[in-house]
C-alpha positions as CSV (number, residue, x, y, z in Angstrom):
1,M,-0.1,0.3,0.0
2,E,2.7,2.0,1.0
3,D,4.6,1.1,-2.5
4,E,0.5,2.1,-4.4
5,D,1.1,5.4,-2.0
6,S,4.1,6.4,-3.6
7,Y,3.1,5.3,-6.9
8,M,0.9,7.9,-7.0
9,T,2.5,10.8,-5.6
10,L,5.4,9.9,-8.1
11,N,2.8,10.0,-10.7
12,L,0.9,12.8,-10.1
13,Q,4.1,15.0,-9.9
14,L,5.1,13.5,-13.1
15,K,1.5,14.8,-14.5
16,K,2.0,18.2,-12.7
17,R,5.5,18.4,-14.1
18,S,5.0,17.1,-17.6
19,S,2.1,19.8,-17.9
20,S,3.5,22.9,-16.5
21,Q,6.4,21.8,-19.0
22,R,3.5,21.8,-21.8
23,S,2.2,25.2,-20.2
24,Q,5.9,26.8,-20.9
25,V,6.3,25.6,-24.0
26,K,3.4,26.5,-25.0
27,F,4.2,29.9,-23.1
28,K,7.9,30.1,-24.6
29,D,5.8,29.4,-28.0
30,G,3.5,32.5,-27.2
31,S,6.4,34.6,-26.2
32,V,8.8,33.7,-29.5
33,M,5.8,34.5,-31.2
34,S,5.0,37.5,-29.7
35,H,8.9,38.8,-29.9
36,W,9.0,38.2,-33.9
37,Y,5.5,40.6,-33.7
38,K,6.4,43.0,-32.1
39,I,10.1,43.2,-33.6
40,L,7.7,43.0,-37.4
41,L,5.2,45.7,-35.8
42,G,8.2,48.0,-34.7
43,I,9.7,47.7,-38.4
44,S,6.4,48.3,-39.9
45,G,5.8,51.2,-38.0
46,T,9.5,52.6,-38.7
47,V,8.9,52.6,-42.2
48,N,5.6,54.2,-42.1
49,G,7.1,56.9,-39.9
50,I,10.0,57.5,-42.9
51,L,7.0,57.6,-46.0
52,V,5.0,60.1,-43.8
53,L,8.1,62.2,-42.8
54,T,9.0,61.6,-46.5
55,L,5.9,63.3,-47.6
56,I,5.5,65.9,-45.1
57,S,9.1,66.8,-46.2
58,L,8.7,67.1,-50.0
59,S,5.5,69.3,-49.4
60,L,7.6,71.8,-47.4
61,L,9.9,71.7,-50.2
62,G,7.6,72.2,-52.4
63,L,8.6,70.2,-55.1
64,C,7.5,70.5,-58.4
65,P,5.8,67.6,-60.2
66,S,8.6,66.9,-63.4
67,E,8.0,68.6,-66.2
68,W,7.1,71.6,-63.8
69,L,9.3,74.4,-63.3
70,K,9.7,75.9,-59.8
71,Y,9.5,79.9,-59.4
72,Q,9.4,81.1,-56.1
73,K,6.6,78.5,-54.0
74,K,4.5,78.1,-57.3
75,C,4.6,75.4,-60.0
76,Y,4.1,76.4,-63.5
77,W,3.8,74.2,-66.7
78,F,4.0,75.3,-70.0
79,S,2.3,74.0,-73.0
80,N,3.0,73.3,-76.1
81,E,-0.5,72.8,-78.2
82,M,-2.7,75.2,-78.6
83,K,-6.1,75.5,-77.3
84,S,-8.8,77.7,-76.2
85,W,-8.9,79.8,-73.5
86,S,-11.7,77.9,-71.5
87,D,-10.0,74.2,-72.2
88,S,-6.8,75.8,-71.6
89,Y,-8.7,76.4,-68.5
90,G,-9.6,72.8,-68.1
91,Y,-6.4,70.7,-68.8
92,C,-4.7,72.8,-65.8
93,L,-7.3,71.7,-63.8
94,G,-7.8,68.2,-64.8
95,R,-4.2,68.1,-63.5
96,K,-5.5,69.7,-60.3
97,S,-3.9,73.1,-61.5
98,H,-5.3,76.6,-63.1
99,L,-4.3,78.7,-65.6
100,P,-1.8,81.3,-63.6
101,I,-2.3,84.2,-61.5
102,I,0.2,86.6,-61.7
103,Q,0.7,88.6,-58.8
104,D,3.4,90.7,-60.2
105,Q,6.6,91.8,-62.4
106,L,9.2,89.6,-61.1
107,E,6.6,86.7,-61.8
108,M,5.8,88.6,-65.4
109,A,9.5,88.1,-66.3
110,F,10.0,84.4,-65.3
111,I,7.2,83.7,-67.7
112,Q,8.6,85.4,-70.4
113,K,11.7,84.0,-69.8
114,N,10.3,80.8,-69.9
115,L,8.2,80.5,-73.3
116,K,9.9,79.1,-75.7
117,Q,8.3,81.5,-78.4
118,A,7.2,85.1,-78.6
119,N,3.4,84.0,-79.3
120,Y,0.8,84.7,-77.4
121,V,0.0,82.8,-74.5
122,W,-3.5,81.8,-72.3
123,I,-3.4,83.0,-68.5
124,G,-5.9,82.9,-65.9
125,L,-7.4,86.0,-66.7
126,N,-10.3,87.1,-68.5
127,F,-13.5,89.8,-68.2
128,T,-17.1,88.8,-66.1
129,S,-19.7,90.1,-68.3
130,L,-21.6,90.3,-64.2
131,K,-19.0,92.1,-62.7
132,R,-18.1,93.9,-66.1
133,T,-14.2,93.6,-65.0
134,W,-11.4,92.0,-65.1
135,T,-10.6,88.7,-63.0
136,W,-8.5,86.0,-62.3
137,V,-9.4,82.4,-62.1
138,D,-9.3,82.2,-58.0
139,G,-11.8,85.2,-58.0
140,S,-9.6,87.5,-57.3
141,P,-9.9,91.7,-59.4
142,L,-7.0,92.5,-61.5
143,D,-4.6,95.3,-59.7
144,S,-4.7,97.9,-62.7
145,K,-1.4,99.1,-61.3
146,I,0.3,96.4,-61.9
147,F,-1.0,95.5,-65.0
148,S,-2.3,96.7,-68.0
149,I,-4.9,94.9,-70.4
150,K,-3.8,96.3,-74.1
151,G,-7.4,95.5,-76.9
152,P,-10.4,95.5,-76.7
153,T,-12.2,94.9,-73.6
154,K,-15.5,92.9,-74.1
155,E,-17.6,90.6,-73.3
156,N,-16.0,86.9,-73.9
157,S,-12.5,88.4,-73.6
158,C,-9.6,86.5,-72.0
159,A,-5.9,87.3,-71.4
160,A,-3.0,86.0,-72.9
161,T,0.6,87.4,-72.8
162,K,3.1,88.1,-75.1
163,E,6.6,90.3,-74.5
164,S,5.6,90.9,-70.7
165,K,2.2,92.3,-71.7
166,I,-1.6,91.5,-71.7
167,Y,-4.1,91.1,-74.4
168,S,-7.6,91.3,-74.7
169,E,-8.6,88.3,-76.8
170,T,-11.5,86.1,-78.2
171,C,-11.5,83.7,-75.5
172,S,-12.4,80.5,-78.4
173,S,-8.9,81.5,-80.2
174,V,-6.6,79.1,-80.0
175,F,-3.0,79.9,-78.4
176,R,-0.7,78.1,-75.9
177,W,-0.9,78.4,-72.2
178,I,0.8,77.9,-69.0
179,C,-0.7,76.0,-65.9
180,Q,0.1,77.0,-62.2
């Protein structure tokens, strides 16, 4: 009987040991998986952080898309084709831009320097019949102290630049254009 009790005690101890060893193995396997998961999660977080910082840096630096030129904080794209003013405007809108809003004579000089020919080029200015004024595509009025318009001002007039001057032209005329 004593042998039986010893056997039962020993058998119970072995069962306890093997079950605790099994749970330790499971725990160790689980912690190993958890460890690799944490490493992968850390790497993924680091890569995502680097990507976000890169995007923020690029937007803060104000880099322009390829084939666009940077001047001050603006990007410009010069067309080689010819379209009407409204088709040119639509083309720019399709590229998340607009016809240029020229702020001053320095910006006009930059534009003229980068035009490949001395022909007319559409800019973002048109004569609105409702207000009866020259208005930039962002809704702001033309400052006549900075620029004057050459030619007749009438309904269906849009602005084109040539040799640092702005001309009133029929909006249906076809010229090259600039996107900003």
